[in-house]
N, CA, C and O atoms as a MOPAC input file, in Angstrom:
PM7 MOZYME 1SCF
protein

 N     20.92100 1   -15.33000 1    10.19500 1
 C     21.16800 1   -14.87600 1     8.98700 1
 C     21.95600 1   -13.66700 1     8.99800 1
 O     21.64800 1   -12.76000 1     9.77100 1
 N     23.07300 1   -13.55000 1     8.11500 1
 C     23.93800 1   -12.57000 1     8.02000 1
 C     23.48900 1   -11.28000 1     7.32900 1
 O     22.60100 1   -11.32500 1     6.47900 1
 N     24.07300 1   -10.15100 1     7.66800 1
 C     23.61000 1    -9.02300 1     6.99700 1
 C     23.67000 1    -9.03800 1     5.48100 1
 O     22.77000 1    -8.58100 1     4.77700 1
 N     24.84900 1    -9.62200 1     4.99300 1
 C     24.90300 1    -9.80600 1     3.56000 1
 C     23.79100 1   -10.55100 1     2.88600 1
 O     23.36400 1   -10.15800 1     1.80100 1
 N     23.25400 1   -11.72100 1     3.54600 1
 C     22.19300 1   -12.37000 1     3.06700 1
 C     20.92400 1   -11.64700 1     3.25000 1
 O     19.99700 1   -11.83700 1     2.46200 1
 N     20.81000 1   -10.75300 1     4.33200 1
 C     19.58700 1    -9.78800 1     4.40400 1
 C     19.57300 1    -8.87000 1     3.17500 1
 O     18.55500 1    -8.64900 1     2.51900 1
 N     20.78400 1    -8.35300 1     2.91300 1
 C     20.88300 1    -7.39300 1     1.89200 1
 C     20.70000 1    -7.91300 1     0.44200 1
 O     20.16100 1    -7.21400 1    -0.41600 1
 N     21.18200 1    -9.20700 1     0.18500 1
 C     20.94000 1    -9.80700 1    -0.99400 1
 C     19.43600 1   -10.14100 1    -1.24000 1
 O     18.92000 1    -9.89800 1    -2.33100 1
 N     18.80500 1   -10.65000 1    -0.30400 1
 C     17.47200 1   -10.94600 1    -0.43900 1
 C     16.50100 1    -9.60600 1    -0.62500 1
 O     15.55300 1    -9.49400 1    -1.40300 1
 N     16.97400 1    -8.70200 1     0.24400 1
 C     16.27100 1    -7.34900 1     0.07200 1
 C     16.20700 1    -6.84600 1    -1.28900 1
 O     15.17000 1    -6.46000 1    -1.82900 1
 N     17.49700 1    -6.86800 1    -1.88400 1
 C     17.57200 1    -6.23400 1    -3.17300 1
 C     17.03100 1    -7.18700 1    -4.21800 1
 O     16.64500 1    -6.70800 1    -5.28400 1
 N     16.97100 1    -8.41700 1    -4.02200 1
 C     16.50500 1    -9.31400 1    -5.00300 1
 C     14.90800 1    -9.22500 1    -5.05300 1
 O     14.30400 1    -9.28100 1    -6.12400 1
 N     14.37000 1    -9.10400 1    -4.01300 1
 C     12.84700 1    -8.95800 1    -4.00100 1
 C     12.45600 1    -7.59200 1    -4.53400 1
 O     11.40900 1    -7.39600 1    -5.15200 1
 N     13.49200 1    -6.51700 1    -4.21600 1
 C     13.13700 1    -5.24800 1    -4.68200 1
 C     13.14400 1    -5.16100 1    -6.19300 1
 O     12.31300 1    -4.49100 1    -6.80800 1
 N     14.18500 1    -5.91400 1    -6.82000 1
 C     14.21000 1    -5.91700 1    -8.18700 1
 C     13.20200 1    -6.59800 1    -8.88900 1
 O     12.87300 1    -6.25400 1   -10.02500 1
 N     12.63100 1    -7.64600 1    -8.22600 1
 C     11.44900 1    -8.35500 1    -8.83500 1
 C     10.20000 1    -7.51800 1    -8.68700 1
 O      9.37500 1    -7.45400 1    -9.59800 1
 N     10.05900 1    -6.88600 1    -7.56000 1
 C      9.00500 1    -5.93800 1    -7.39000 1
 C      8.99800 1    -4.88100 1    -8.51000 1
 O      8.00300 1    -4.69900 1    -9.21300 1
 N     10.18400 1    -4.16700 1    -8.65300 1
 C     10.17700 1    -3.14300 1    -9.57600 1
 C      9.94800 1    -3.54900 1   -10.94900 1
 O      9.33700 1    -2.80600 1   -11.71700 1
 N     10.41500 1    -4.72000 1   -11.32300 1
 C     10.16600 1    -5.23600 1   -12.68700 1
 C      8.56300 1    -5.27100 1   -12.96500 1
 O      8.09400 1    -4.88400 1   -14.03500 1
 N      7.86600 1    -5.71200 1   -12.02800 1
 C      6.41700 1    -5.73700 1   -12.17100 1
 C      5.89600 1    -4.34900 1   -12.13300 1
 O      5.01600 1    -4.03100 1   -12.93300 1
 N      6.34500 1    -3.52200 1   -11.30200 1
 C      5.64400 1    -2.26700 1   -11.10100 1
 C      5.99700 1    -1.20600 1   -12.24000 1
 O      5.37300 1    -0.15900 1   -12.41400 1
 N      7.09900 1    -1.63900 1   -12.99400 1
 C      7.37300 1    -0.93300 1   -14.13500 1
 C      6.39200 1    -1.38000 1   -15.30100 1
 O      5.83900 1    -0.55200 1   -16.02500 1
 N      6.22200 1    -2.71200 1   -15.42400 1
 C      5.47700 1    -3.15900 1   -16.49300 1
 C      3.80500 1    -3.00300 1   -16.45900 1
 O      3.08100 1    -2.88000 1   -17.44700 1
 N      3.40900 1    -3.04000 1   -15.11800 1
 C      1.87000 1    -2.87100 1   -14.89200 1
 C      1.31700 1    -1.57700 1   -15.47700 1
 O      0.30400 1    -1.64200 1   -16.17300 1
 N      1.85300 1    -0.51400 1   -15.26700 1
 C      1.32700 1     0.67800 1   -15.99900 1
 C      1.36600 1     0.54500 1   -17.49700 1
 O      0.43300 1     0.98100 1   -18.17100 1
 N      2.36900 1    -0.01800 1   -18.02500 1
 C      2.29500 1    -0.23200 1   -19.48200 1
 C      1.13900 1    -1.13300 1   -20.01400 1
 O      0.69600 1    -1.01000 1   -21.15600 1
 N      0.71800 1    -1.97100 1   -19.18700 1
 C     -0.40700 1    -2.84200 1   -19.36400 1
 C     -1.68800 1    -1.81700 1   -19.39100 1
 O     -2.60200 1    -1.94000 1   -20.20600 1
 N     -1.63800 1    -0.88500 1   -18.48700 1
 C     -2.69000 1     0.07200 1   -18.22600 1
 C     -2.81400 1     1.02700 1   -19.50900 1
 O     -3.90000 1     1.44800 1   -19.90600 1
 N     -1.67600 1     1.30000 1   -20.06800 1
 C     -1.51300 1     2.19100 1   -21.18900 1
 C     -2.19400 1     1.40700 1   -22.40900 1
 O     -3.01000 1     1.94000 1   -23.16100 1
 N     -1.80100 1     0.19400 1   -22.50900 1
 C     -2.41600 1    -0.56700 1   -23.64300 1
 C     -4.03000 1    -0.71300 1   -23.45000 1
 O     -4.87400 1    -0.62300 1   -24.34100 1
 N     -4.25000 1    -0.96200 1   -22.04800 1
 C     -5.80700 1    -1.29800 1   -21.89300 1
 C     -6.59600 1    -0.05600 1   -22.15500 1
 O     -7.63700 1    -0.11500 1   -22.81000 1
 N     -6.09300 1     1.17800 1   -21.61900 1
 C     -6.77000 1     2.57200 1   -22.03200 1
 C     -6.96000 1     2.73900 1   -23.51700 1
 O     -7.95800 1     3.30700 1   -23.96000 1
 N     -6.00900 1     2.24800 1   -24.29500 1
 C     -6.08700 1     2.30400 1   -25.77300 1
 C     -6.82900 1     1.28200 1   -26.45600 1
 O     -7.11600 1     1.48100 1   -27.63600 1
 N     -7.21000 1     0.13400 1   -25.84700 1
 C     -7.69100 1    -0.99000 1   -26.47400 1
 C     -9.15700 1    -0.76100 1   -26.90800 1
 O     -9.97800 1    -0.23100 1   -26.15800 1
 N     -9.43200 1    -1.17100 1   -28.10600 1
 C    -10.74600 1    -0.99900 1   -28.60800 1
 C    -11.41300 1    -2.44500 1   -28.72800 1
 O    -12.62100 1    -2.60800 1   -28.56100 1
 N    -10.67200 1    -3.31300 1   -28.98200 1
 C    -11.02300 1    -4.72500 1   -29.19700 1
 C    -11.35000 1    -5.44900 1   -27.86400 1
 O    -10.47800 1    -5.57200 1   -27.00400 1
 N    -12.61800 1    -5.93300 1   -27.69100 1
 C    -13.03600 1    -6.49700 1   -26.49300 1
 C    -12.20400 1    -7.75700 1   -26.09800 1
 O    -12.12100 1    -8.02100 1   -24.89800 1
 N    -11.62400 1    -8.50000 1   -26.94800 1
 C    -10.97500 1    -9.72600 1   -26.70300 1
 C     -9.56700 1    -9.17000 1   -26.07400 1
 O     -9.02900 1    -9.72600 1   -25.11700 1
 N     -9.09400 1    -8.14700 1   -26.64400 1
 C     -7.76400 1    -7.53900 1   -26.05700 1
 C     -7.98800 1    -7.01400 1   -24.78500 1
 O     -7.11100 1    -7.11600 1   -23.92700 1
 N     -9.09800 1    -6.44300 1   -24.54400 1
 C     -9.48900 1    -5.84100 1   -23.27800 1
 C     -9.47100 1    -6.91700 1   -22.21700 1
 O     -8.79400 1    -6.78500 1   -21.19700 1
 N    -10.24300 1    -8.02400 1   -22.46500 1
 C    -10.33200 1    -9.14600 1   -21.55600 1
 C     -8.92300 1    -9.73400 1   -21.31200 1
 O     -8.59000 1   -10.07000 1   -20.17600 1
 N     -8.13400 1    -9.85400 1   -22.32000 1
 C     -6.87700 1   -10.50400 1   -22.13900 1
 C     -5.93700 1    -9.57400 1   -21.19200 1
 O     -5.14500 1   -10.08200 1   -20.39800 1
 N     -6.09400 1    -8.14800 1   -21.34400 1
 C     -5.37900 1    -7.24900 1   -20.59500 1
 C     -5.78400 1    -7.29500 1   -19.16700 1
 O     -4.94600 1    -7.09100 1   -18.28900 1
 N     -7.13500 1    -7.57600 1   -18.86400 1
 C     -7.68100 1    -7.55100 1   -17.54100 1
 C     -7.01100 1    -8.66000 1   -16.88000 1
 O     -6.49700 1    -8.45600 1   -15.78100 1
 N     -6.95100 1    -9.93100 1   -17.47900 1
 C     -6.21600 1   -10.98300 1   -16.93300 1
 C     -4.75200 1   -10.83800 1   -16.62500 1
 O     -4.24500 1   -11.24200 1   -15.57900 1
 N     -4.13100 1   -10.26400 1   -17.55200 1
 C     -2.61500 1   -10.03900 1   -17.40900 1
 C     -2.43100 1    -8.92800 1   -16.21600 1
 O     -1.55800 1    -9.09300 1   -15.36400 1
 N     -3.23300 1    -7.87500 1   -16.20300 1
 C     -2.99100 1    -6.96100 1   -15.04900 1
 C     -3.20800 1    -7.60400 1   -13.74900 1
 O     -2.41200 1    -7.43500 1   -12.82500 1
 N     -4.27500 1    -8.35000 1   -13.64000 1
 C     -4.53500 1    -8.95000 1   -12.36000 1
 C     -3.45400 1    -9.97200 1   -11.94300 1
 O     -2.94700 1    -9.94700 1   -10.82200 1
 N     -3.14100 1   -10.82600 1   -12.84700 1
 C     -2.07900 1   -11.73900 1   -12.53800 1
 C     -0.75400 1   -11.13300 1   -12.20700 1
 O     -0.05500 1   -11.58100 1   -11.29800 1
 N     -0.39900 1   -10.08300 1   -12.97000 1
 C      0.89900 1    -9.41500 1   -12.58200 1
 C      0.84700 1    -8.73700 1   -11.18200 1
 O      1.79500 1    -8.85200 1   -10.40500 1
 N     -0.23800 1    -8.05100 1   -10.88000 1
 C     -0.30900 1    -7.25000 1    -9.61900 1
 C     -0.28000 1    -8.32800 1    -8.37500 1
 O      0.40000 1    -8.12400 1    -7.37000 1
 N     -0.96800 1    -9.31600 1    -8.53000 1
 C     -1.04800 1   -10.34100 1    -7.49900 1
 C      0.27800 1   -11.10200 1    -7.49500 1
 O      0.60600 1   -11.65900 1    -6.44800 1
 N      1.03900 1   -11.17600 1    -8.52300 1
 C      2.35800 1   -11.82700 1    -8.53400 1
 C      3.37900 1   -11.00000 1    -7.88000 1
 O      4.19800 1   -11.56100 1    -7.15200 1
 N      3.42300 1    -9.73100 1    -8.05600 1
 C      4.47300 1    -8.96100 1    -7.44100 1
 C      4.14300 1    -8.50100 1    -6.08700 1
 O      5.05600 1    -8.04000 1    -5.40200 1
 N      2.96900 1    -8.56800 1    -5.62200 1
 C      2.58500 1    -8.05200 1    -4.24700 1
 C      3.51400 1    -8.75600 1    -3.21200 1
 O      4.11700 1    -8.09800 1    -2.36400 1
 N      3.61700 1   -10.14400 1    -3.30500 1
 C      4.45300 1   -10.85400 1    -2.30300 1
 C      5.88300 1   -10.31100 1    -2.27500 1
 O      6.50800 1   -10.25600 1    -1.21600 1
 N      6.43000 1    -9.88500 1    -3.51300 1
 C      7.74800 1    -9.28400 1    -3.64100 1
 C      7.93800 1    -7.95000 1    -2.91100 1
 O      8.98600 1    -7.57400 1    -2.38700 1
 N      6.74400 1    -7.27200 1    -2.95400 1
 C      6.76500 1    -5.86200 1    -2.14100 1
 C      6.81000 1    -6.18200 1    -0.72100 1
 O      7.58900 1    -5.59200 1     0.02800 1
 N      6.00300 1    -7.10200 1    -0.30800 1
 C      5.91600 1    -7.65800 1     1.20400 1
 C      7.34600 1    -7.99100 1     1.47700 1
 O      7.93500 1    -7.36700 1     2.36000 1
 N      7.94800 1    -8.91600 1     0.80000 1
 C      9.16500 1    -9.39400 1     1.18200 1
 C     10.33000 1    -8.26300 1     1.20700 1
 O     11.18100 1    -8.24200 1     2.09700 1
 N     10.28800 1    -7.42400 1     0.25500 1
 C     11.18500 1    -6.35600 1     0.27600 1
 C     10.96800 1    -5.59200 1     1.50900 1
 O     11.99300 1    -5.28900 1     2.12000 1
 N      9.93200 1    -5.24900 1     1.96000 1
 C      9.78200 1    -4.45400 1     3.22300 1
 C     10.19200 1    -5.33400 1     4.41400 1
 O     10.75000 1    -4.79200 1     5.36800 1
 N      9.95800 1    -6.62400 1     4.42300 1
 C     10.19400 1    -7.45400 1     5.62900 1
 C     11.89500 1    -7.57000 1     5.69900 1
 O     12.47000 1    -7.48600 1     6.78400 1
 N     12.52800 1    -7.74300 1     4.60400 1
 C     14.04800 1    -7.84100 1     4.69100 1
 C     14.59900 1    -6.58000 1     4.95200 1
 O     15.66200 1    -6.49700 1     5.56600 1
 N     13.90700 1    -5.43600 1     4.49600 1
 C     14.52400 1    -4.10000 1     4.86100 1
 C     14.31700 1    -3.79300 1     6.25500 1
 O     15.17100 1    -3.11000 1     6.82100 1
 N     13.25200 1    -4.22000 1     6.92500 1
 C     13.03300 1    -4.07400 1     8.37000 1
 C     14.01000 1    -5.06300 1     9.12900 1
 O     14.39900 1    -4.70800 1    10.24200 1
 N     14.39000 1    -6.14900 1     8.67000 1
 C     15.29200 1    -6.98700 1     9.25400 1
 C     16.61700 1    -6.52800 1     9.20900 1
 O     17.38500 1    -6.77400 1    10.14000 1
 N     17.01500 1    -5.79300 1     8.08000 1
 C     18.34400 1    -5.12400 1     7.91200 1
 C     18.37500 1    -3.91800 1     8.94200 1
 O     19.40600 1    -3.67100 1     9.56800 1
 N     17.28100 1    -3.21700 1     9.09100 1
 C     17.28700 1    -2.08600 1    10.00800 1
 C     17.44500 1    -2.72500 1    11.45200 1
 O     18.21700 1    -2.16200 1    12.22800 1
 N     16.83800 1    -3.74100 1    11.82300 1
 C     16.98600 1    -4.40400 1    13.07500 1
 C     18.37700 1    -4.78600 1    13.35500 1
 O     18.91800 1    -4.51600 1    14.42700 1
 N     19.02200 1    -5.48300 1    12.29200 1
 C     20.38600 1    -5.99500 1    12.40600 1
 C     21.39600 1    -4.89700 1    12.66900 1
 O     22.36400 1    -5.02600 1    13.41900 1
 N     21.07100 1    -3.73800 1    11.94500 1
 C     22.15700 1    -2.51700 1    12.29800 1
 C     21.96500 1    -1.91100 1    13.60900 1
 O     22.94300 1    -1.42800 1    14.17800 1
 N     20.73200 1    -1.88100 1    14.19000 1
 C     20.43000 1    -1.36000 1    15.56600 1
 C     19.83400 1    -0.03300 1    15.46000 1
 O     19.83500 1     0.64200 1    14.43000 1
 N     19.32900 1     0.30200 1    16.56800 1
 C     18.58900 1     1.65000 1    16.75300 1
 C     19.48500 1     2.87500 1    16.67100 1
 O     19.05600 1     3.96000 1    16.27800 1
 N     20.74300 1     2.67200 1    17.05400 1
 C     21.58200 1     3.89600 1    17.08600 1
 C     21.96900 1     4.17900 1    15.68200 1
 O     22.12500 1     5.35200 1    15.34300 1
 N     22.12300 1     3.30100 1    14.91000 1
 C     22.44900 1     3.45100 1    13.51800 1
 C     21.19200 1     4.00200 1    12.80100 1
 O     21.29200 1     4.93400 1    12.00300 1
 N     20.06300 1     3.44400 1    13.08200 1
 C     18.84000 1     3.88200 1    12.52300 1
 C     18.58400 1     5.34000 1    12.81600 1
 O     18.21000 1     6.12600 1    11.94500 1
 N     18.79500 1     5.66600 1    14.04300 1
 C     18.50700 1     7.09900 1    14.46200 1
 C     19.34200 1     8.11600 1    13.84000 1
 O     18.89300 1     9.24400 1    13.63900 1
 N     20.62100 1     7.76200 1    13.49800 1
 C     21.56400 1     8.59500 1    12.87000 1
 C     21.48800 1     8.78300 1    11.27600 1
 O     21.96400 1     9.74700 1    10.67500 1
 N     20.81900 1     7.71800 1    10.70100 1
 C     20.79800 1     7.59000 1     9.37800 1
 C     19.58000 1     8.27800 1     8.72700 1
 O     18.55100 1     7.67400 1     8.42500 1
 N     19.80500 1     9.68500 1     8.52400 1
 C     18.77900 1    10.48700 1     7.92600 1
 C     18.44700 1    10.06300 1     6.53600 1
 O     17.27200 1    10.07600 1     6.16800 1
 N     19.44200 1     9.67400 1     5.71300 1
 C     19.17700 1     9.25000 1     4.35800 1
 C     18.19600 1     8.02700 1     4.44400 1
 O     17.31500 1     7.94000 1     3.58900 1
 N     18.29500 1     7.13300 1     5.37100 1
 C     17.33600 1     6.02600 1     5.54200 1
 C     15.91700 1     6.52200 1     5.80600 1
 O     14.94800 1     5.99000 1     5.26400 1
 N     15.81700 1     7.49400 1     6.60000 1
 C     14.40300 1     8.03000 1     6.92800 1
 C     13.76900 1     8.52300 1     5.61600 1
 O     12.57400 1     8.31500 1     5.40300 1
 N     14.54300 1     9.17100 1     4.73900 1
 C     14.08000 1     9.72500 1     3.50700 1
 C     13.67200 1     8.46500 1     2.60200 1
 O     12.58900 1     8.40200 1     2.01900 1
 N     14.61100 1     7.51300 1     2.55200 1
 C     14.38600 1     6.36900 1     1.80500 1
 C     13.11200 1     5.57900 1     2.27300 1
 O     12.30200 1     5.15300 1     1.45000 1
 N     12.97300 1     5.40900 1     3.55100 1
 C     11.70400 1     4.87700 1     4.03100 1
 C     10.43200 1     5.67900 1     3.61300 1
 O      9.39800 1     5.09800 1     3.28500 1
 N     10.54700 1     7.01500 1     3.63700 1
 C      9.47500 1     7.83400 1     3.09600 1
 C      9.17600 1     7.53400 1     1.71000 1
 O      8.00600 1     7.40600 1     1.35100 1
 N     10.24000 1     7.40200 1     0.82600 1
 C      9.95100 1     7.14200 1    -0.50000 1
 C      9.35500 1     5.71700 1    -0.71100 1
 O      8.51300 1     5.52600 1    -1.58900 1
 N      9.77900 1     4.76600 1     0.06300 1
 C      9.11200 1     3.40000 1     0.12400 1
 C      7.61100 1     3.33700 1     0.44500 1
 O      6.81600 1     2.55600 1    -0.07800 1
 N      7.31400 1     4.31600 1     1.42800 1
 C      5.95100 1     4.36800 1     1.84900 1
 C      5.02700 1     4.94900 1     0.56900 1
 O      3.90700 1     4.52700 1     0.28400 1
 N      5.75200 1     6.01400 1    -0.13600 1
 C      5.03200 1     6.54600 1    -1.29500 1
 C      4.81300 1     5.41500 1    -2.39500 1
 O      3.77000 1     5.31700 1    -3.04100 1
 N      5.92600 1     4.55900 1    -2.54000 1
 C      5.83300 1     3.52400 1    -3.48300 1
 C      4.81100 1     2.46900 1    -3.13800 1
 O      4.12800 1     1.94200 1    -4.01600 1
 N      4.69600 1     2.13900 1    -1.76900 1
 C      3.65400 1     1.38900 1    -1.41200 1
 C      2.21800 1     1.85100 1    -1.56700 1
 O      1.29000 1     1.08400 1    -1.82400 1
 N      2.09900 1     3.20000 1    -1.38800 1
 C      0.69700 1     3.86200 1    -1.70600 1
 C      0.57300 1     3.64700 1    -3.29300 1
 O     -0.49900 1     3.24600 1    -3.74700 1
 N      1.62500 1     3.90100 1    -4.11000 1
 C      1.47900 1     3.80000 1    -5.50600 1
 C      1.10500 1     2.33700 1    -5.90200 1
 O      0.35700 1     2.12700 1    -6.85700 1
 N      1.62300 1     1.35300 1    -5.17100 1
 C      1.20700 1    -0.08100 1    -5.44500 1
 C     -0.18600 1    -0.28100 1    -5.02000 1
 O     -0.94300 1    -0.97000 1    -5.70300 1
 N     -0.57300 1     0.29400 1    -3.91100 1
 C     -1.99700 1    -0.03600 1    -3.43200 1
 C     -2.95200 1     0.76300 1    -4.46300 1
 O     -4.04600 1     0.26500 1    -4.73100 1
 N     -2.58500 1     1.93100 1    -5.01900 1
 C     -3.38900 1     2.64100 1    -5.95400 1
 C     -3.56300 1     1.74400 1    -7.11800 1
 O     -4.65200 1     1.71400 1    -7.69000 1
 N     -2.61800 1     1.04600 1    -7.49400 1
 C     -2.71600 1     0.06300 1    -8.70400 1
 C     -3.77400 1    -0.99600 1    -8.57100 1
 O     -4.30500 1    -1.51900 1    -9.55100 1
 N     -4.08400 1    -1.31400 1    -7.23700 1
 C     -5.29900 1    -2.21800 1    -6.98500 1
 C     -6.53400 1    -1.52200 1    -7.28700 1
 O     -7.47800 1    -2.16100 1    -7.75100 1
 N     -6.63100 1    -0.17900 1    -7.05600 1
 C     -7.76000 1     0.61900 1    -7.27300 1
 C     -7.96600 1     0.77000 1    -8.90600 1
 O     -9.07100 1     0.67900 1    -9.44000 1
 N     -6.90800 1     0.98000 1    -9.51500 1
 C     -6.87300 1     1.08900 1   -11.06200 1
 C     -7.27600 1    -0.27000 1   -11.69100 1
 O     -7.96400 1    -0.32200 1   -12.71000 1
 N     -6.83200 1    -1.33700 1   -11.05800 1
 C     -7.10500 1    -2.72200 1   -11.61800 1
 C     -8.78000 1    -2.89000 1   -11.35700 1
 O     -9.49500 1    -3.36900 1   -12.23700 1
 N     -9.24600 1    -2.50300 1   -10.22800 1
 C    -10.72200 1    -2.63100 1   -10.06300 1
 C    -11.41300 1    -1.82100 1   -11.05800 1
 O    -12.38300 1    -2.33200 1   -11.61700 1
 N    -11.05700 1    -0.61500 1   -11.36900 1
 C    -11.77600 1     0.22800 1   -12.30700 1
 C    -11.66100 1    -0.31900 1   -13.64100 1
 O    -12.62600 1    -0.21100 1   -14.39800 1
 N    -10.62400 1    -0.87900 1   -14.01500 1
 C    -10.45700 1    -1.49000 1   -15.35900 1
 C    -11.14400 1    -2.84900 1   -15.44700 1
 O    -11.59600 1    -3.18900 1   -16.54000 1
 N    -11.26000 1    -3.64000 1   -14.41600 1
 C    -11.98900 1    -4.80800 1   -14.29800 1
 C    -13.45500 1    -4.51400 1   -14.68300 1
 O    -14.07100 1    -5.22200 1   -15.48000 1
 N    -13.95300 1    -3.48600 1   -14.10600 1
 C    -15.43500 1    -3.13000 1   -14.20900 1
 C    -15.59000 1    -2.18900 1   -15.33700 1
 O    -16.66500 1    -1.59000 1   -15.35900 1
 N    -14.78900 1    -1.94400 1   -16.22900 1
 C    -14.76100 1    -1.00400 1   -17.34700 1
 C    -15.21000 1     0.45600 1   -17.05100 1
 O    -15.98600 1     1.10900 1   -17.74900 1
 N    -14.59900 1     0.86600 1   -15.90200 1
 C    -14.91900 1     2.17600 1   -15.41000 1
 C    -13.68900 1     3.07200 1   -15.37400 1
 O    -13.62600 1     4.01900 1   -14.59100 1
 N    -12.65800 1     2.75300 1   -16.27000 1
 C    -11.52500 1     3.60500 1   -16.24700 1
 C    -11.93800 1     4.95100 1   -17.08900 1
 O    -12.56500 1     4.96500 1   -18.14800 1
 N    -11.47600 1     5.98800 1   -16.42000 1
 C    -11.84500 1     7.22500 1   -17.07700 1
 C    -10.46700 1     7.98900 1   -17.49400 1
 O    -10.52500 1     9.03400 1   -18.14100 1
 N     -9.41200 1     7.50400 1   -17.15300 1
 C     -7.99800 1     8.04300 1   -17.56000 1
 C     -7.45600 1     7.73000 1   -18.83300 1
 O     -7.68900 1     6.64600 1   -19.36900 1
 N     -6.72100 1     8.64000 1   -19.37400 1
 C     -6.10600 1     8.39500 1   -20.73300 1
 C     -4.93000 1     7.53900 1   -20.67900 1
 O     -4.38000 1     7.23000 1   -19.62200 1
 N     -4.52800 1     7.13700 1   -21.90500 1
 C     -3.24500 1     6.36100 1   -21.97500 1
 C     -2.14900 1     7.25100 1   -21.52000 1
 O     -1.17200 1     6.80600 1   -20.91800 1
 N     -2.32300 1     8.63200 1   -21.83200 1
 C     -1.17700 1     9.61900 1   -21.51300 1
 C     -0.93900 1     9.63100 1   -19.98200 1
 O      0.20100 1     9.71400 1   -19.52500 1
 N     -2.08300 1     9.54300 1   -19.17400 1
 C     -2.08600 1     9.57100 1   -17.69600 1
 C     -1.16500 1     8.34100 1   -17.36600 1
 O     -0.16700 1     8.46500 1   -16.65600 1
 N     -1.54100 1     7.19300 1   -17.89900 1
 C     -0.71800 1     6.01600 1   -17.46000 1
 C      0.73800 1     6.07900 1   -17.89500 1
 O      1.59900 1     5.50600 1   -17.22700 1
 N      1.04000 1     6.76300 1   -19.00400 1
 C      2.38700 1     6.79800 1   -19.32400 1
 C      3.22700 1     7.82300 1   -18.44500 1
 O      4.44300 1     7.68400 1   -18.31100 1
 N      2.55700 1     8.80100 1   -17.88800 1
 C      3.11000 1     9.62600 1   -16.81000 1
 C      3.16000 1     8.85400 1   -15.48000 1
 O      4.13700 1     8.89700 1   -14.73200 1
 N      2.08000 1     8.16600 1   -15.24000 1
 C      1.98900 1     7.40000 1   -13.99900 1
 C      3.09900 1     6.31100 1   -14.01300 1
 O      3.56200 1     5.95400 1   -12.93000 1
 N      3.46400 1     5.86900 1   -14.94000 1
 C      4.50100 1     4.88700 1   -15.17300 1
 C      5.90300 1     5.49000 1   -14.71600 1
 O      6.81800 1     4.74700 1   -14.35900 1
 N      6.02100 1     6.86200 1   -14.74600 1
 C      7.36600 1     7.23300 1   -14.42400 1
 C      7.63600 1     7.45000 1   -12.86500 1
 O      8.74700 1     7.54000 1   -12.34300 1
 N      6.43400 1     7.51200 1   -12.24700 1
 C      6.63700 1     7.64800 1   -10.73200 1
 C      7.66500 1     6.61600 1   -10.08900 1
 O      8.58800 1     7.01100 1    -9.37600 1
 N      7.47800 1     5.42700 1   -10.34700 1
 C      8.48000 1     4.37100 1    -9.61900 1
 C      9.79500 1     4.50100 1   -10.17300 1
 O     10.74500 1     4.19100 1    -9.45500 1
 N     10.02000 1     4.95100 1   -11.45300 1
 C     11.33800 1     5.16200 1   -11.91000 1
 C     12.05500 1     6.30700 1   -11.06000 1
 O     13.15700 1     6.13700 1   -10.54000 1
 N     11.38100 1     7.39500 1   -10.97600 1
 C     11.91800 1     8.45500 1   -10.11100 1
 C     12.26600 1     7.99300 1    -8.72100 1
 O     13.31500 1     8.30500 1    -8.15800 1
 N     11.38200 1     7.27700 1    -8.22900 1
 C     11.55600 1     6.73200 1    -6.84100 1
 C     12.84900 1     5.75600 1    -6.71500 1
 O     13.63300 1     5.78600 1    -5.76700 1
 N     12.93000 1     4.94800 1    -7.75200 1
 C     13.98000 1     3.95800 1    -7.80000 1
 C     15.32500 1     4.67900 1    -7.78700 1
 O     16.21000 1     4.32900 1    -7.00500 1
 N     15.49000 1     5.72300 1    -8.68200 1
 C     16.51800 1     6.47700 1    -8.75700 1
 C     16.98000 1     7.18500 1    -7.38600 1
 O     18.15200 1     7.25600 1    -7.01500 1
 N     16.05100 1     7.61200 1    -6.81000 1
 C     16.29400 1     8.30300 1    -5.53400 1
 C     16.69500 1     7.40700 1    -4.41700 1
 O     17.55100 1     7.72300 1    -3.59100 1
 N     16.01600 1     6.21700 1    -4.41800 1
 C     16.38500 1     5.24800 1    -3.33100 1
 C     17.73800 1     4.58100 1    -3.66800 1
 O     18.45700 1     4.25600 1    -2.72300 1
 N     18.12700 1     4.36100 1    -4.86900 1
 C     19.34400 1     3.83600 1    -5.10100 1
 C     20.41700 1     5.01600 1    -4.66100 1
 O     21.32600 1     4.77800 1    -3.86600 1
 N     20.25200 1     6.06000 1    -5.14600 1
 C     21.28500 1     7.15200 1    -4.66600 1
 C     21.36600 1     7.17000 1    -3.16600 1
 O     22.46300 1     7.13600 1    -2.60700 1
 N     20.19600 1     7.22400 1    -2.47700 1
 C     20.32000 1     7.29700 1    -1.08200 1
 C     20.93100 1     6.02600 1    -0.47400 1
 O     21.72200 1     6.16800 1     0.45900 1
 N     20.67400 1     4.97100 1    -0.85800 1
 C     21.20200 1     3.62000 1    -0.44400 1
 C     22.71000 1     3.49500 1    -0.67000 1
 O     23.41300 1     2.90500 1     0.15000 1
 N     23.22700 1     4.07100 1    -1.82300 1
 C     24.60100 1     3.66100 1    -2.08200 1
 C     25.36400 1     4.91200 1    -1.70700 1
 O     26.49100 1     4.72100 1    -1.25200 1
 N     24.98000 1     6.04500 1    -1.80900 1
 C     25.89500 1     7.18200 1    -1.47400 1
 C     25.68800 1     7.64000 1     0.07600 1
 O     26.54900 1     8.30300 1     0.65300 1
 N     24.49000 1     7.23800 1     0.69400 1
 C     24.20700 1     7.49500 1     2.03000 1
 C     24.64500 1     9.02300 1     2.45900 1
 O     25.43600 1     9.27800 1     3.36700 1
 N     24.06300 1     9.86200 1     1.73600 1
 C     24.45900 1    11.27600 1     2.00600 1
 C     24.16400 1    11.65500 1     3.57600 1
 O     23.34300 1    11.06300 1     4.27700 1
 N     24.86900 1    12.59300 1     3.93500 1
 C     24.66800 1    13.11700 1     5.37400 1
 C     23.83900 1    14.36200 1     5.22900 1
 O     24.24100 1    15.14500 1     4.36900 1
 N     22.83600 1    14.67600 1     5.85300 1
 C     22.14000 1    15.90800 1     5.83200 1
 C     22.18900 1    16.59400 1     7.00200 1
 O     21.62100 1    17.68100 1     7.10500 1

């Protein structure tokens, strides 16, 4: 598989992952504000389906990223400080994704104690990470 194919698949899965990781906290906002039990149950189902749907995209994003790194080689990897920062941000995003499973569990068992305002702010974390990752990946600044 050529590097261009690896890049195309890496970016495609990343876009799919981010689409879901942007939408999930919006569902949490609605869930935190919901008063109607029927709406609450519908949101529980939507949240679970979305999180389990996007998790393979997260895994595939990481796999194709690792294949890209492997294709470029260790000398390139060792000298690419921007990539080390990007990888750190990806680890933060993976922790964020994992924390969404915890939130899903709390909502499922009607134990959420966070406000809709918290989830609105929580929703901004992947946006900031995405901006930073794109800037790092495209500008490849030297530090």
